[in-house]
C-alpha positions as CSV (number, residue, x, y, z in Angstrom):
1,X,-89.8,-215.5,-39.2
2,X,-89.8,-214.6,-42.9
3,X,-89.9,-217.5,-45.4
4,X,-87.1,-217.7,-48.1
5,X,-89.6,-216.2,-50.6
6,X,-90.1,-213.2,-48.3
7,X,-86.3,-212.6,-48.0
8,X,-83.5,-211.3,-50.1
9,X,-79.9,-212.5,-50.0
10,X,-77.0,-210.1,-50.7
11,X,-73.9,-211.9,-52.2
12,X,-70.8,-209.8,-52.1
13,X,-67.6,-210.8,-53.9
14,X,-64.3,-209.7,-52.4
15,X,-62.6,-210.2,-55.7
16,X,-65.3,-210.0,-58.5
17,X,-62.7,-210.6,-61.3
18,X,-64.0,-213.5,-63.5
19,X,-67.6,-213.3,-62.2
20,X,-70.1,-213.1,-65.1
21,X,-72.7,-210.8,-63.4
22,X,-74.8,-210.4,-66.6
23,X,-75.1,-214.2,-66.8
24,X,-76.0,-214.6,-63.2
25,X,-78.7,-211.9,-63.4
26,X,-80.1,-213.5,-66.5
27,X,-80.3,-216.9,-64.9
28,X,-81.7,-215.8,-61.5
29,X,-85.1,-214.3,-61.8
30,X,-85.7,-211.0,-59.9
31,X,-82.0,-210.5,-59.1
32,X,-80.0,-207.3,-59.5
33,X,-76.6,-205.8,-58.8
34,X,-76.6,-203.5,-55.8
35,X,-72.9,-202.5,-56.2
36,X,-70.2,-203.4,-58.7
37,X,-69.2,-206.4,-56.6
38,X,-72.6,-207.4,-55.1
39,X,-75.7,-209.2,-56.4
40,X,-79.1,-209.4,-54.6
41,X,-81.2,-212.5,-55.2
42,X,-84.5,-213.6,-53.8
43,X,-84.1,-215.9,-50.8
44,X,-85.9,-218.7,-52.6
45,X,-83.2,-218.6,-55.3
46,X,-80.2,-218.8,-52.9
47,X,-79.5,-222.5,-53.8
48,X,-79.6,-221.7,-57.5
49,X,-77.3,-218.7,-57.0
50,X,-74.8,-220.8,-55.0
51,X,-74.8,-223.5,-57.6
52,X,-74.3,-221.0,-60.5
53,X,-71.5,-219.2,-58.6
54,X,-69.7,-222.1,-57.0
55,X,-69.8,-224.8,-59.7
56,X,-67.3,-223.0,-62.0
57,X,-65.0,-222.3,-59.1
58,X,-65.0,-225.9,-58.0
59,X,-64.4,-227.1,-61.5
60,X,-61.5,-224.7,-61.8
61,X,-60.0,-226.0,-58.5
62,X,-60.3,-229.6,-59.8
63,X,-58.6,-228.7,-63.0
64,X,-55.7,-227.0,-61.2
65,X,-55.4,-230.0,-58.9
66,X,-55.3,-232.3,-61.9
67,X,-52.6,-230.2,-63.6
68,X,-50.6,-230.2,-60.4
69,X,-50.6,-234.0,-60.3
70,X,-53.6,-234.5,-58.0
71,X,-54.9,-237.2,-60.4
72,X,-51.8,-239.3,-59.9
73,X,-52.3,-239.7,-56.2
74,X,-54.2,-242.8,-55.5
75,X,-56.2,-243.5,-52.4
76,X,-56.2,-247.1,-51.3
77,X,-59.2,-248.5,-49.5
78,X,-58.4,-250.2,-46.3
79,X,-60.3,-253.4,-45.9
80,X,-60.9,-255.2,-42.7
81,X,-60.7,-258.9,-42.5
82,X,-62.8,-260.7,-39.9
């Protein structure tokens, strides 16, 4: 079984609009674009790639939720009394 450092990971974007490929390639050593919507990264850099790709998406979702009123919803903790 190959180790992560002996493997390559292909990340394909169904909709690459808004993905900053030059930034990703500059941040992930030994990565390259194999197609206009795909990037190849060393297996050992998969965690970094996921962080760089997903963090902006998650922040965008959080901002959309906040704008839609998600911040107004309060979750009340349920406490148990003995």
